[in-house]
N, C-alpha and C positions, 0 to 999 in steps of 0.2 A: 524495656520501657522507654518511651519517648519523653525526655525532660522538658524539651521546648513546647510551649503552648501554641496552639494554632493562632497565627496572627489575623488580624482583621483585614489587612490588605495583601493582595497576592505579592506585591513588590517587596513585602517584608518576609515572605515565606521561604526564601531560598535555604536558610539553614534548617528550617522545620522540614521541608521536603527531603533534603539529604539525610537528616537524622532519621526520619521514618523509613526510608529505603534501607539504610544501614542496619537499623534495628530489626527490620523484617528479614533481612538476608544473613545477618551476622558477618557482613563483609564491609570493607571501609575504602577500597581503592577504586575510585571512579575513573581512573585513567587521566589522559591529558584534559586540560580544562578549557579547550576551545569551545566546547558546547555551551558554556556558561553564558556567552554572549546571546546566543539565540534564546536561551532559557529566560534571561533577564528581560528581553524584549517581549517575549510571550507573557511573562507575569505582569508587565506594565500594561500591555494591551488588554489583558483580562480586567485589570482595574479601570482602565479608561474607556473601553469600548463595549465590553460584553454586557449582557442583560441577564446574568446568571442569578437564578434563585438558590435557596439553600441546598436543594437536591443537586442542582447543577454544578454548584461549587464543589460538592463531594465527588461528583463524577470526574470533573477535570483534574481535581487534586489526585485522584486515584490513577488517572492516566499518566500524569507526570511522575508519580511515585513508581509506577510500573516501568516507565522509561528509564529512570534512574537505577531501578533494580536490574534491568536488562544490562545496563553499562557495568554494574558491579559483577554480574555473573560472567559476562564476556571477558572482561578484564582479568578476573581471577582465573577463568578457564584457559585463556590464552597463555597466561603465565604458567599454568600447569602442564600445558601441551605446546611448548614453544616451537617444536618441529612443524606443527601444522602450517606455520607461515612460510615454510620452504616450498609447499606445493603450489605450482601455478594453476591458475583458473583459465582453462583453454577453451576459446571460442564458445563462450556462454550464450544462450538464447535469452534476449531480453524482449518481452511483450510490453508494448507501450501503446497507449491510445486514451482518448477521452473516456471517462466512465460510461457504462452502460453500452459498450461497443461490442461485447461479446469476449472481451479479453479475459475475464475470469474463467468462463467455460473453456476457452481455448487453452489457457494456462494449465487447468487441470487435466484436459485431454492429453496435452504433450507430456505432462508429468506422469501420466499413467504408463508411458512407455518404459520398458525395463532398462533401457540404456541411458536413462536420465536420472537426475536427483532434483528435488525442489525444496523450498524453504517451508517446512512444516510449521504451522501455527505456534505450536508450543515451543519449538526450538528458536523460532524468531523472537519470542517473548523472553526466553531464558537461555541464551546461546550456550551450547556445550557441544562436545563431540557427539555426534548422533549414535545413540546406542542401538543394538539390535532391536527390531520392532517388537519382538516378543517381551522385551524387557520394559516397554514404555509404561504399561499399566501400573507398575510398581514404582516408577520413578516419581519422587515427590514433586518435582516441577511440572511434570505432565499431569498429575492428579490436581494440582493447584490450578493449572490452566483449564482443564475440563470444568472445574467448579466455577471459575471466573466466567466462562462462556455461558454456562447454565444460568448464572445470575443475570447476564445480559438479556437472554431471551425470556427469562422469568418477567423482568421488568418491562420489556418491550417485545412481546411475542410476534407481533406483525413483521418485525425486522427480519425474521427467518425467510419470509417471502421475497425480501428486497435483496438480501446478501446473506448467504448461508456460510457460516464459519464452523470448522471442526478442528479440535486440537490435533488430530493426526493427519490432516489434510494439507495440501500446498495452499500457502496464502501469499500475501503481498509483501514486497520489500519494505513497505512503509513501516512494518513492526520493527525492523532494524533501524530505519531512519529516525524512529522516535528517540533513540539513544542520543542523537545529535540535535534533537528538538527542531526537525525539519519536516517537510511534508504537509499534507492537508488534514491529517487526523485531528489536530487540535482545533482547526477552524470549522471542521465538521460538527464539533460539539458546542461551538459558541460563536457569537458574532465578533470577530476580531480581524477586520479588513486591514488594519495596520500590520498585523503579523503576516498576512498573505502577502502583502507587498514586499515586506522585508525578506521573506523566504524566496520569493520569485526572483529577487535581485541579487541573491547571495551566490558566492563561488561554492559550488557543491563538491568540489574535489576532496576537501578534508572529510566530509561526511561519507563520501564514496570510498575513500581509502579505508575508513574504519568498517564500512559495510562489506568491503572485499576481505578484510581480515576476518570478520565474523563468518562469512561464507567458507573461508579456508578452515576455520575451527570446526564448524558444523559438519563439513564434508570430509574431515580428515581421514575417516576409515575407508572412504572410496573417492579418493582425489581425482581419479581418471574419469569419473562419470560426468557427463556434460550437465552443467547447471541450466534449469529452465526457470527464469525469474520474470516477475511481472510487477509493474507499478506505474501509475499515471504521472508520478513525480519525474520519471525519466524524460517525459515530454519537454519539460523546460530545462533540462540539465543535459541535453544531448551531447554537446561539446565536451562537457566535463566527464560524461560517461565514456566517451571515446578516449579521453586522455587516460582514464584509469583503467579501462578495458579496451585496449587498441584492437583486438581481434573479435569484438562483440559482433554477434549476429542479431540483427534487430528485426522484429516482427511488429509492424505497425498496424493496429486495427482501426477501421474506419466505419462510421455509420452517419447516416444523414442527420444533422443536428436537430431537426424538427422531430425526430424520433427519440431523441435522448436528453435534451435540456430539461424538459418537464419531469423525466424520470429521475435525473440527478436531483433536481429540486425536491421531489417527493421524498427521496432518500434522505437528503440532508434535514429536511423539515422533520421527519420522524426521529431522527437523532437528536435534534435541538429542541423540540417542542417540551420535553420534560425538563430539560436544563434551563431553558429561557421561556418561561410561560407567556411572556408577552410578545414573542415573535410572531409574525404573520407570514402566511404562505406567500403572499405577493412580495414581501421583503426578501425571503429566501430566494425566490424565483429570479428576481432581478440581480441579486448578488451572484448567483450561480451563472447566470447568463454572462455577466461582465467578467467573472473570474475565468471561465473556461475559454471565452473569446480571446482573452489576453494570453492564456496558456497556449492555445493553438497558433496564434500570431507569432508568439515567441518560438514555438517549435518549427514553423515554416522558415523563419529567419535562420534558425540554427541549421536546418537542413540545407539551406542555400549556402551557408558558410562552410559546411562539411560535406561536400559533394561525393567524397570517396566512401561514405558510410555504406556498410553492406546492409540493405534494407529489403524487406519484402512487404508489400502492401496487401492487407487482408480486408476485404469488405464484409460487413456483417451479413448482408443477404447471401453471399456465396458460402460463408461459414455455415449458416443455418441450413441451407439447402444440401450442402455436401461436406459435412464435418470431417469425415475420414480422408476425403480427397484434399481438403485444406491442409491437414497435418502432412500428407504426403508431399504436397506442393512446397511446404516449408523444408522438409528433409531434402528434397531435390535442389531447392535454392542454395542451400548451404553444404551440399555435398555430403550429407549424412546418410549412412547405409540403412536401408529399410529391410525388414525381414518379416516373415510370417509370424513370428513370436510377437513382435512389436505390433503388428496389425491385430492380433488376437487380443492382446491386453488393451489397446485403445478402443477397439470395438466393444469389448466388455464394459468398459468405464462408460462409453456413450450410451449404451443400452440401459445401464442402471442409474443414469443421472440426467433423466429428460428434463426439458424446460418446465417450470412451474411445479417441480417436485413438492415444494413447500407451500403451494398456493400462488395465486396470481397476484402481481403487483399492479394495482390499479391507480390511475392519476389522470389529470386533465390539464391541458396547457393553460386554459384561461384562469383556472383557480389560483395559479401561481403567477399571475400578472403577466403572463407571456403571450405573444401572438406570433403568427407566421412572419409578419412584417419585421418585427424586432429581431427575430432569430436570423432571418435572412440578411438583414442589414449587417449583423455581427459576423456571420460565418459565409457570406456569399462567395468571397475569394477562395476560401478552403473548399467549399462545395464544388466550385468550378475546376480547381486544380486537381482534385482527386475524382472527378466525375462521379459524385455520389448521387444516388437516386433514392426517392422516398420508399 
């Protein structure tokens, strides 16, 4: 039972959130306290900047409590499996790119190969040594995650056509980044530009080191399998990523911004509209335009500063036209052996997961306050550098 009452202000909720997480897990060790700086900034920005209604407040509280529960689970399970930290992570594949560039489909296609491992949604939320797949359905944390995803789609059924998530499938590194209160998940749920700026300017190495330890924990049964990982947050932390994973193999996905900024705005608006009833599509559109323009400018700067990074460029149009050949090109680039077994598994996944499986995602540029001129002004140099076509 939680003794502390829910406070009026988010900035007064630090103890309440930790108590809720500890009560729900029966655990108490949150690990090192470096994450508290980010969390305090987040709470302050919710108070000063967000437009959350009662429902939205419940949603963001739940997200923060889930993040703290993830810290508790990973801290406890690493203590129970200390040898996991001795296993190196060798030449992991990192997929990064702006949202809606095909990175999710490419991630899941690469993860279908039998020689790789990926970060399953449920284990990213509740990190532990990955059990045999046949035991998942009886694992309490897996069951809890399935129910949590069902609640998301029950409250926002159209979201499935925008971004499909399953407890047993590969998902994004953002779920582990939540433990350090970094990434864009929090600002997808509410209007908190101050927190976005804070995160973009932070040293990500402490977060990435904890993230690396979580990967070692989850993959402890199969430490020799290559990791396939994906997150847009890697775009603005490329230098820090290279420091923590010096042999990283980077797959950078690209798509013409005219084809994606309205799509990103639509996704974020669908997430926010129930949380912040007064938010407008135009407001979200301009926020997303400016946010991702800043991210891509930062990424281009980091790539110039780190010319030795091992990177392959993947353009959306090429991937859509030839998905299997795209995967093969990644294997060739990084010297990974290809086999008939890998091709069979990848082709089977591609055949069973066609685009628009859960319905089409429809949106228009103008309804989000966007125009071709605005987008070209922000992204013109990026478009020219990577020779992106509409």
